[in-house]
N, C-alpha and C positions, 0 to 999 in steps of 0.2 A: 134611564139607564138599566132599569131592573131587568130588562130582558138580555142585558150582556153579562157573560161570565166575568168574574173577577179572579185575578191570579195574584200570588204574592211571591216575593223572592228578594234577593239581596243584590243590590247594584255592584256588579263587577267592574264595570268600566264605562266612561262616558266618551265616546267617540267625538262627538261635537255636541253643541247646545241641544240639538233635537234628535240625537241619536244615542240611545243607551242600551248596554248589554247587561241583562238581568239573569242571575244564574239561582238554581235551586239549591237547597241545603244539601251538603255532601253526604252521600251514604256509601259507604265502601268504595270510596275512590272520587275522583273529579265529577261534579254534577253536570246535568244537562244545563243548556243556557240559551236564551232568546235575545234577538236584537230587536229592540221596539224603536220606531220612528214616530215622534210626536205628531198627532194629527192636526191639521190646521194651521201650522206654523213653519216657518224656515229660519234657521239661524246662520246660514252662511258656511262656507267651507273652511275648515282648519288646514293649514299647510301640513303635508305629510312628509315623512322622510323618504329620500330618493331611494329607489330599488333598481337591480339590474334590468328589470323588465320596464320600469318607468324612472328613468334617471332624471326627469325634470319634475320637481314637486309642484310647480305652478304657483301663482300668487294666492295668498291668503285673504279671504274676505274681510272687510272691516268688521271689528268687534265679534269675529267668529271665535277667536281664542278667549275673549273675555266671557262670552257666553258658556263656552265649555267649562271654564273655570269656576263660573257661577254655580253650575250644576254639580261639577265634581266636588267642589268643597262641601256640598251639602248632601250629596247622596251617596257617594262611594263607600261601601262597606255598611250601608244602612239598609233595613228592611223597607220596602215599598210594595204597595199593590198597583195593578195595572189592568186595563182592559184591552182587548183586541177588537178594534171596530172593522179593519179591512185587512185581508191577506191576499196579496197579489200571487198570480202563478209563478212568479219567480221565487216566492217563499218570503218576500219581505212583508212585515206585519207593521200596520199603522194602529196606534191606539193612544190612549192617555196613561199617565202615570201619576200617582198620588203619594205623597210622603206619608209614612205610617202604614197600619195595617188594614185600614178601610179607605174607601173613596170620600170619606168626610175629610181626610187630610187635605193639605194644600196641593193645588193642581200645579204640576211643574211648568205646563205650557203657560198658564196664567201669570206665574211668577216671572218668567222670561219676557212676556210682553210688557209686564209693569215696569221692568228695568231698562226696556228699551233695547233688549238684547236678541230680539226675535221680530219677524215681520209676519203679519197674520195674512194667510192665503184667502184670497177672495173668493166667495162662493156666490151663486146665483141665489135670487131670492127665495126659490122654493126650498133649495138645500139648507139656507140659512135658516129659514123658519122651522125645519125638521131638527136642527142641532140645537138642543136645549142650553149649550154653554156658548154657543158662538156669540151671543149678544155680549156676555161678560168678557169674552176676548176682545171684541171691538171696543169696548169701553176702556179696557186697560192699555190698549194700543194707543187710543186717542189721547189718554192722560200722559202715557210717555212722550207722544210727539209735542203736546202742548208745553211739557217741562223740558223739552230737547235733550232727553235722556239717550245714552248709548248711541245706536246708530242713527238717531235723529238729530244729534248734535250737528253743530255748523261745520266741523272739520272731521267726519268720520274717517277719512283716510290716516288721519294721525294714530289711529289705533291699531294700524296693521304692525304686526311684529317683524323684526329683522332676526332671522333664524340662521346660524352658521351651522350646517350640516357636517362639514369636514374640515379639519384643521390642517393647515400646510405643516406646521411644526409642532406636532403633539407633546414631544418631549420638552420644548420650550414652555408649553402651557403648563406641563406638570411641575417643572421646575419653579414656575411663578407662584403657583398656588399649593406646592406641596406642604403639608402641615396645617393647611386652613381648611375649615368646615365650610363647604359650599352647599347652598340651599338648592334642592333639586327636586324633581317630580318623577317617578318612575312610570315610563310611558308603556313598556312592554317587557315581558318576561320570556325571553327566548329558551331559557332553562333555568334550572335551581340556582346556577351560579353566574349567569349572564343576563344583563339587562340592558335595555335602553333608557337613558335617563336625560330629561331636559334640565340643564343648569339655569337657574333663574338670574337675572341681572343684579338683584340686591346683594349678592355677595361677591360679585365679580366687579373687577376694576376695568370692564370693557365697554362702559356706556349701557344704553337700553338695548343690549344684544342678548339674545338666547342661544345657548350651545347644546346642540343635541349630540349625545356621545353614547358609545357601546362600552359598558363596564363589565369586567369580569371580577368577581370577588377574589381578592387576595387571599392566599393560603388554603383554599378549599377548591374541590371539583365536585360537581353534582352530576348525576347521569345526564347525558345529552338527549335532546329532542330535536330532530331535524326533519326536513321535507325532502322526499325523494320521488320525482315525477309526480308531483302533486299531492302525494300521500304522506301522512305523518309517520314517522318512524322513530321509536323511542327506546332507549336503553331501558333494562329493568329498573323500575322505580322512578324513571324520567318523568312521567306524567304527574306522579305523586308529589315529586320535588317542585316541578313547576307549578302546580296547583297550591302546594304550601306556600310558595313565595307569593304567587298572585293575590291569594286570600289575605295576606298580610302587607304586602307592598304596592301592589299595582295600584297607580295613580294616588298614591300616599305621597305627602311631603317627608323627605328624608334629608339627612346630612350626608354629604359625600366627602369622603377623604381620597384624594388622588395620590398614588403611590408610585405608579411606574406606567410604561406604555409596552403595547406590542403592535407594531405596524401602527394602523390608525386606531386602533382599539386602545382603551385604558384599563388599568388595573388598579383597584383601589377597594375601600372598605365603605359599606353603607350602614349608616346608623340611624335608628328609629327611637322614638321616646320609649317604645316597649322593649329595647334591647338591639343586640347585634344579630342580624339575620343569619350571618354565617355560622355563628356558635349554635344558634338554635337548630339549623340544619344538620350540624354535625351530631348534636345531641340527639336528634330524632332518627339518626342512621340514615339520612338522605343525602349525605356528602362525605367525602374523604379529606383528609388532610393532604396537602401537596407540598413535599418537603422543598422543592426548587424555588418557590416563591412564598414560603411561610415567613421568611426573614423579611418580607416586604411590608408585612402587616404593620401599620404604624400606630394603631390603637394600643395604649398602654396595657400591658399584661395579657392582651388578646392571643398571643401565640401560645402561651401556657394554658390559656382558657380553651383554645381550640383542641389541644392535645388531650387535656381532661374531659372534654365533651366527646371526643372520638372514642376515647377509653370506655367511657360510660356506655356508648352505643354498642361497642364490641361486647362488653360484659353482658348487656341485655339481650344481644343477639338481634337487633333492631333492623330490619328491611335490608339494607346492603351487606349487613353482617349476620344475615340469617344462619348462613352455614360456617361462620367463622370458628376456627378451632386455635386456641392459644398454643404457642410453641410449648412442647414438652420437654421440660429438663433443661432448657437453654435460654438464658436470660436475653431479653429483646434489646438489651443495650450493648451485646457483645459485638465489637466491631471488626473482629477478625473471623473469617469463615473457617469451618473445620477442612474443608477441601480447598487447598491454596489457589486452585484454578477456577473456584467458584465464587463470583462476584455479584453483588446486588446493591441497589441503591441504599444509601445511609452509611456504607461501610468506610472506615477511615484507615489509612496507612501512613507510615512515615519511613523514609529511607533515603537513598542518593540517587540523582539521575545517572543512568549509565549510558544512555543513548537517545538521541533525538530522531523523529522523523522528519519527513519533508513539511514542516510548518504546522502540523495540528496533532502531534501525537509525541509522547516521550515513553521510555522504558524505565522503570524505577527498580533499583535493587532494594526491596522493602527490609524493614529491620529483622524479619524472620528468614531472610536469606533467599527468598524467592523473587525472580525477577517477573514483573507484571507490566504489561503494556497498557497505558491509558491515553484515550483521546480527549483533547480539550473540549469542555462542554460548549455547545452553542456557538463555536466559531468554525470558520472553514478557510482554509488556506487558500492562496491564489491558485486559481485553475488555469488550465491550458486553453484560454480563450483570447480572442483579440479584444482587449478592454477597450470600449468605446469611448469616444470624446462626447461631448455634448451634441445632440442632433444625430449621432450616428448609431447604427445597429451593431451588436456584437454578434459575431458568428463563432461557432465552435471551430476548433482547430482540429485537423486530422491528426490524432495522436499517434498514428502508425509512423508518422516521420520524426516522432519525438523520441530519440534514442535516450536522452538524458533529460528529462522533465526539470530535474533540479535545477539545472543551468539554463534551459530553454524557456520556462515559464517565467514571465516577468515577476520579480519579487519573491519568488519561492526560495530562491537561494538566500536572499536578505532575511526571510522569516526563518529559514533553518539556522542561519548564523545568529539571530537573536535568541533562539531557543538553545544554541550550542553555548551560550555563556553560562547556562545553568548546569552544564554536564559537571558531574563530580560534586555538585552542591547538595546540601540537605533539603528536603522537601516534605511537605504533608500533602496527603491526597484525600479528598473527600469524594466519594461515587455519587453523582447525581442521578444518573439514570443508565440503563443498558440499552443500547441501540440494537435492534434485531438484526438478523442478518439479511442483506439486501442483495438483489442480483449483481450488483457492482462490488460487493465485499466478499471476503472470503469466510468471515465469521462475524459473530455478534461482537459489539464494542463497548467496552466499558468506558463511559464518558464521565469526566470528573473535573472538579476545580482543584487545581494544583498551586501551592504557594511555596516560595522560597523566602523564608522570613515573612515580610509584609507584602512581598511582591506577588501578585497574581499573574502566573505565566500567560494565560489567555489575554489579559488586559495589556501586558506589556506588549503583546503583538498588535491587538487592536488599536492601542494608543498610537502606535508609530505607522499605521496604515499597512500593516503587513498580514493582515487577516480581516475578514469581514464577518458580520454577525448573520447568524441563521434566522430568518424570518419566519415564524411559524404560522401556518394558516389557523390552526386551532389554538386558541389562547390558553387551552388546558393541556397543550403538550408538554412533556417533561423539557426541562432546560436547565442551565446553569443556575447555581444558587445565587450568583453574582450577576444575574442578567441585566438588570438595571444599570449597574456600573459599567458593563460591556457596552450597553447602547450609549451611555454618556461618552465613554471613551472614543467610540467610533464617530459619534457627532463631532467631537472635538477634532479628530483627525481628518474628517471631511471639511471642516471649516478651515483647517490650516492646509489642506492640499497635500497631505502627507501620503506617501507610498502609492497604493493602488487607487487613491483617490486624486492623485497629482494629475494636472493636465499636460505636463512636460513629457518629453520622450522617455519610454520605458528603459531601464537598465538592460544592458546586453552582456551576456557572459559567453563569450566565444571559446569554448574548450575543446581541444584536441584529444580524443580518447585514443591512447596508445595501445590499450590492452588488447593483446592477440595480434597487433598489427606490426608485423616485423620489419616491413618496408619503412614505416613511419617511425618506428623506434630507432632504427639505423640512422635515420636523418637527424633526429633529435639528440642521439648519442653524444656527439662532439659538444654540442651547445650545453648540454647538461654535465659534462665531465669538466667543462671550464669553470663551473661554479662550485666551490668546494663546500658551501653551505647554502643549502636551499630551503626556505620556509615551506611547509606543506601541512596538509590536514589529512589525517587518515579517515577516509570515507568508509572503509570496509576492512574486516580482518578475516581473511580466507582461512588461515590456520596460523600457529604460533609464529612462523617465519615468513609469511606471505602476507602482504598488506597491499591495499589498494590506496594510493595516496594522490591527492589533487595538489598541484603546485600553482598556486594563483599567479605568482609573478611570471611564471614560465606558461601559464595558461594551458596545461596539460594533465591528463589523468593517466596514470600508469600503475602498473603492478610492480611492487618492489620485494625482491627476494632477499632477506637478510644475509649479509655476507659472513663467512667465517664459522658458521654453525651447521649443524645437522639436527633436525627436530623429528621426533616420532610423528607418523603421519596419520591424520585422521581417516576413517573408513571412506571409501568412495565407490560408486556403482561401477561393477564389472561389465564386460560386454555381454555376459549372459542375463543381465538384469538383477542378478544378486548384489548384495551390499558386502564389501570388504569390512572386517572387523576393525575396530579403533585399535591402534597400537597403544601399548602402555603409556600413560601420562600424555597421550596426544590431546585429549580433551582439556586436561588440567592446563597444559600450555597454552592451548588456544585461548580459554578463559582468562588466563593471567595476562596474555598480550592484549586481549580485548578490553579488559578492566582498565588497563594501564593506557592504551593508545586510541581506543574507539573514538573518533571524532575530536581528538586532542590535537594540539599544534605541535608539530614536531620539526626537526631539522634532518634533511637527507642529503647524504653524499653518494654519487653515483660512480661505481667502478667500471661496469661493463653491462652487456646484455647477454641473455641466453639465446638458444637457438629458435625460440619461438616469440621473441621480442619482449620478454619480461626483463626489467632492469634488475641488477644485482649491485647491492650497496649496503651502506650503513644508515641506521636510524637513530636519531637523539631525541630524547624527550626530557621534560622536567624530572627532577629527582623525585622518586616517590614520597620521600619524606616530608616534601612540601616546603622546606625552608632553605635558606642560603647556607653555604658552607665556604670555607676557604678553598681556593682552587688546589687540587691535587693532581698528581701525575694520571694519566688515563682517563681524565674526564674533560669535556668541552664546556667552556664557560660562556654563558649567555651574556645578556645585557647587563651592565653595571647596576648595582642597587644602591650602594652606599660606600662612601670613602671615610675612612677613619685612621688617621695616622698613616703609617706605611702599609696596612692591610687594606686590600680591595675586596669588599664582599660582593660576590656575583651570584647569580642564580645558576646553578649547575644544569647541564644536560648530560644525561647519562646514556651509555651506548645500550640500546635494546638487546643486541646480541650478547653483550656481557651480562644483562640482567637475566636473560634466559638460561645462560650457562650456570650462573651463580645459584640460580634456584633448582637446578637439576632437571630443567625441562629441555635441554639441549646439550649436545656435546660438541667440542671443536672440531671443525672439519680441517683436517691436516693436509692441506694443499698448497702449493706454491703462492697462490694468490693471498692465502691467509697469513701464511709464514712471513711474506714480505710487507703485510700491513703494519701500521704502527700500534694496531690493537692486539696483536697476537700474544704477547707476553701477558697483557691482561686477561685474555680470554684463557690463556693456561692456567693462571693464578685462581680465576673464577672456577675453572673446573676442578682444580685440585681442593679448593674450599668445598665446593658441593660434594666431592667424594668423601672428604673427610668427615663432613657432618651428615652424609647419607640423605642428601636431598633429593627428591623426585626420582628419577631414573636410577640414582645410585642407591636407593633403598631396596632394589631387587637384586638379590644375590645372583640370580640368573642372568640379568643383564650385565652385571659386573663381570661375570665369568666369560660370557660372550664378547664383551668389549676388550678384556685383557687378552683373551685367545687371538682375537683379531689383531691387536695392537702388537703382541709378540710376534706373530707371524709376519707382519710388516717389517718389524724391527730386526728380525732374523734374516730376512731378505736383504735389508740394507747393510747389516754387519757382515754377513757372509760374503757380499759383493758378487758372487758368482753362483749362478744355479742354472744349469743347462746353457752354459756359455753366456749368461746374460747377468748384467750388474744392473739392479732396480735402483735408481736413484731416490733419495728421499723426496717425498712431495709429489712424485710423478704418479703414484698409484692411482688409478681409475681417472686419469686425466689426459687431456689433448697434448700431444708432443709435437713440437716443430722442429726442434733441433736434433739432428742425428747423433750429436756428440753427448747429448743427455742420456740416451739410451745405453751407451758404453757396451755395445754388444762385442764381446770378445772372440777371439779364436779365428775361424776359418776365413782366410782371405781368398783363397782359390775356390772357384765354382765347384771344382770337382769333390771338394771336401763338404760342400754343402748339402743338407738333406736331400736325399732323392725323392722325387715325386712320381707318381704313377699317372702319366697322361693318358687319356682316352678320347678318341674322336666322338664329338657328339653334335647335335643339331638344335639350335634354339627354336623354341615352339611357341612360348608365351610368357608375358609377365606375372608375377604374382603380387598382388597389392593387399594384403590382409591389413586391417585397421590397427595402427600402433607400430607399423613396421618401420624401422629406420635404415635398414639395409636395402640394397638393390637385389631384389629377389626375381627369379625367373624360373621357367620350366625348360628342361632340355631332354631330348631322346638320345639314348646311346645308339651309335650306327650298328654296334654289334647286335642289337635288337631287331634291326630293320625287318629280318624275315618274320619275326613274331608280329610285328605291327601289321605287315602285309596279309598275313594269314588272318588275323582277327578281322580286317577289314573286308576280305573276300567273304569270309564266314557270315558276316552280317548282311552284306549287299547281294550275295548271290541267291539269295532266297528272299520270298516275301514274308516279312514278319507278321504274325497275326495281330490283328487290331482287337484289344480287349475293352468292350465298352465299360466307361467308367474307371478305367485304369488309372490309380493314384499312386506313383512311387513315393515312398517315404524316406526321410533322411536316414542315410546309411546304407540304402538299397543300391545295387549295382544293376543297371538296366541299359536298354538300348535307346537312344534318342536321336532324332533327325536334326542335323546341322541345317541351318535356313539358308547357307551360302551356296551349298551344293546339293542339298536334299539326300545325302547319304547318311547312313546310319553309323553311329560310333557308340562305343561304351560310355556311360555317364553315371553321376551321382547327383542327389539333391544337396545344394550348398545351403539355401536358405529358401523360405517361402513366405508369401504374404497372401492377402485375400485375393489379389488379382493376378499375381505372377508367380513363377517358380523359377529360381536361378539353378542351372544345373552347370557341372563341370565335366567336360570330355576328358576322362582321366588318362587317355592315352597321349593327349596333347597339352592339357593343362588350362586351355582357354575355357571361358564362361560365357554362358548365354542365357538370357531371360525368356521364358516361353509363358505365353498366356494361359491362364488356367483353363479357359474354353477350349484351347488346342492342345491340351496336355494329352488327352486320350489318342488323338490323332498322330502325335509326334513322339510318343514314347511308347515302348513295349517290353515285356520281359525278355531276357536273353534266352535264346534257344538253348536246349540241353547240351551238356557237353563241358570241354574244358575251359570254355570262355568265361566262366564265372570265377575260376580259380586263378587265373593268369594275373600277376600283379599288374598295377597301373604302369605303363610304358612311358609316362612322363614323370621325371624327377625333379624335386623342387631343391633348388640351391640359392645361395647369395654369393655375391662377389666378396672375396674376403678382404679383410683390412681396409675397406672404404665404407663411407656413411653417406647417405643422400641428405640434401638439404631440407629443413622442415618447410620451405615455401612450396606449395604445390605447383606453381608455375615452373620453378626451378628443378623439381623432381622430373615433370614432364619432358623438360629439355634433355635432362640426362637420359632418360629412357629412350628418347628419340634417337640420340646419338648412339647409344648402346646398341639399338636394333639396326642402326646403318652398318655398324662394324660386323655384326654377326648375323644378320638376317640372311637366310638362304645360303649359308655357307656351313662348311664343315670346319669347326673349330677344336682346338684341343682343351681340355678340361682335366684339371688335377686337384683333388680334395686337399686343402691346407690344414684344416682343423674341424673338429666336431663339437657340438654342445656349447658354444660360447655365443650368447646374444649379442647383437650390435647395439652399442650405446645403452639406453635406458629401455630396450625392448623387454616387454614381458610375455611375448609370444614364445611358442615352443622353437627352440632353435633348430636351424637346418644346417646341412654341411656348407661350410664356407670354402669356396672354391677359387683357383686362379684360372683364367682363360687367356689363350693366346691365339693369335690369328697367324697359321702357318704361311710361310711364303708360297706365292702361287704356284711355283714349280714343285713344291713339296709334297710329300705322300702323307696322308693321314689314315690309312688303312691299318687296321689292328691296334695294338697298344704299342706304346713306346715309352722309354724312361728319358727323361728330360732333366739335365743338370746345368744348363746354361741359358743365356737369352738369345743367342745367335739365330735360333730356328724360328723366330717369329716375334711379333709385337704383342705385348702385354696389355690387355684391354683396360684393366684398372689404372695403369699407368698413363694410358692414353686419355682416359676421362680426368685423371688428376691433372695432367698437363694442360687441358682445356678449362681447367676450374669449374668442372660439373659436379664434382663430389670431393670429399676431404677425407683424410685419414681417421679413421674411427678412433675413439678414445682407448688409451692404452690401460691394460690391466696386467698383472703378473702372468695370469694364464695366457693372454693374447701375446705378450711380449715372447713368451717362451716358444711361441709358434713362429716367430718371425726371424728369417734369416738376415745376415748382413746385406745380401744382395738386393732382397726386396725392401729393407727398411731404408737404405740409402736411396734407391731409385725412386721410390714412392714419396719420401719426404722432400727430396730435391725437386721432383715434379710439382709437388704442391706448393712448394716455396716459390717456384717460378711463376706459377698461376697467381698466387697472392700478391707478388711484387708487381705483376702487370695488371692486378685487380680484375681478373677475368671473372665473368658470369657471377658465381656465388661470392666472390670476393669483392665485388664492385663497390660495396659500401664499407670494406674493412672486415675484421674479424667478427664472425657473428657467433662464435661458439663460447661455451662456458662450461666448466668442470661439471659433468653429468651427475655427480653425487649430490650437488646442491639442490637438484630439481626434487 
């Protein structure tokens, strides 16, 4: 053997009895290594862990495991010397290994043959003669055979191991052996904190069965080492941490403490006679503490030792902490951030639950007064999918058809209801981790463990089968601090078949959403009015007096406007894209209502609906003081709580309208509907109390002056009784009026004494439909301007207008445009424009048309020089006086079609009734309100006339009222002053007849509500 080179190294790993991995001594990092196959012998194949590329490990050869263990126990971690006799082109090396520093040590192959754990490969006579040790090997094998050792025994098959590579119930296995030290061998080090371990039968109660598990060290995380496309990819110091553990634990006997599971992987601690490897990794700066599973560490005192070891590495700036900088001037134990919106793991808060989300998040009003939203760590709310039965595939559901996932997704409503039981209760919050912003989320999420007393909110959901646990692919991913308890709760729910784990039919919540649906709201109104007390849940607070309420028994969701009060309005977007400012105390009132009502149980009484389908009524909730009192006037009593003697103690329900008024966040709406309600006097008393104590709105001297001036003006009208021949009845201000006698319009019985109107002949040209309009608006041309209109048309079409390449008229410009219907030129202006189209209005007719941007240069041109640029538009915008359109689009269309049938292609008479008074709640610039009449066929309409009676034609507004296509608009003092007895009586009587016969807009009854409540 003198001609062979002798190498030395340290045995890193024994793959099988005849295959050994030997490494050099480390110098500045992990050292190189060689795999040596022992010459002349074969020890059989050891069963290997299945992989995705090789799912079947195959059978193990008899005594292959015993051979590996024989060598492992003698060589791993020890220095050996070896020779390389043959090296194949594939790189495989064959040679001999000797224990010790020289070839005089024990020959490993010879030891295996002596114990019957290997078989000698047969050589021909020539080769055997040249091999100086072959004769010794033959003698050793013959001795083992004669002694029936090892593989030469009578029943070698009995020596084959039974290995379990994957457990069906890993959680059950952990529960069975939790707290017990299990004997194991570290087979592979994936990275510094993830190991493959074989658990030996001697400490298990499973019989002669070996268990192969993947174990993540609890409480720490080392840099990862992974393979991508066959190449090793490691995080900084990942290879160092891997080698550090390999050199100390690989194929060493260890004791394992199982503490938890993560899918098929286990979490636990690994103990070696020389110490706890996790603590050593931390001390050397090769791992970090992981807060979310540090509480899983079951070794006594280990958690504190881990923290101290990490601190020591930070102070010495070892490896992972090379660039570590301690916080300057801020204690690391401070739980509250300087920025209230800045959250990071480890922070703790206390407060009260103010709102809960759809099964996985809550909003907490923290002790510092800041509202913070937290998501429950490691849990997932029921999803909008078809939950599969056994043997079925689950498929995603098209979420576009789910208008209300809270009610549509199975068990999502039940999950929300479980969380809703904690609304208003005290909780403590511990932030576990921050989930980064994902494509499906709008922002990063603070995920936390939240407790109310001893109850973990997440566990309360999981234990009832109302949420599932997130399964992490990476065992080092951040998760709930109580992840093990959550897994146990889910397993219990699965065993009992609760909630989403049930095999029975899924609960169905069929809810009718009445929000913004006028037709449906009208159908539900009689049904809801019959029930004076309906239990509901406030799902959303729009502003102080507008709530969205779910009525479980009635299976409907509606918008409730609080009756009897007026609240300052919060800012809302304007048509031009800007934002209206908040009115004083609107935000405070909104927050007051939200704190009291959001997701609380309430009782609702419905009075009526408004013109867009919102319900108007009263809302009653538990008294804010939270305890029972004796029943008093003006309060609604709930269920009986206790009887003692003659006094019945009940839980009181208080009127939310009264609460808002008493705190100065609303004023009493003095309307007939309010004055006739049983709560009017209580509202007045609450308002007086708020005024005297200067609460809310009443703390503003400016508001008090405005309110008193308005109230005095109304009172003066009521006291004086007559102003411009009109008596204004109390409570009718700004409201709808049906009874002519309520108006009490005094004076002129004869038509000749009625105000004279200036009637002019006009021709209807187009409708005007601006957004937010409530009146019937239209354009008309005065017949007296006919000559001007003809002159403009001739001036534009008698000559060829020049085509200006790239001509782009801007908003406000007056130009010529070609109308698509007749290809003639008319004066026009730009109304609005988009990327593809420009909408123009023909200013002498009022009609609009959309022109493609590509055709704009061909269909528009500058006006020719001359007076054409200065002549005013010949189409005048008006609205029909004293009448209002229905809010329903279909009913508005019918009214406009009938109006057009009456006036289209006819000369009609027009007279201005009043100016600058908007219709109903319009915020648009008012236009002149006019009366229209259709003259008799034989009548003349030339010129101007003065009309003082009705005999000369039919009133268009009265015709529309008679057909139930419009209603009389809400009355205000300014409007009533313009209304003569003749028009008032005829209009109201026509409306009354249409209502009685339930024509058109009245088919479902009265849809109107006092507009000041909107």
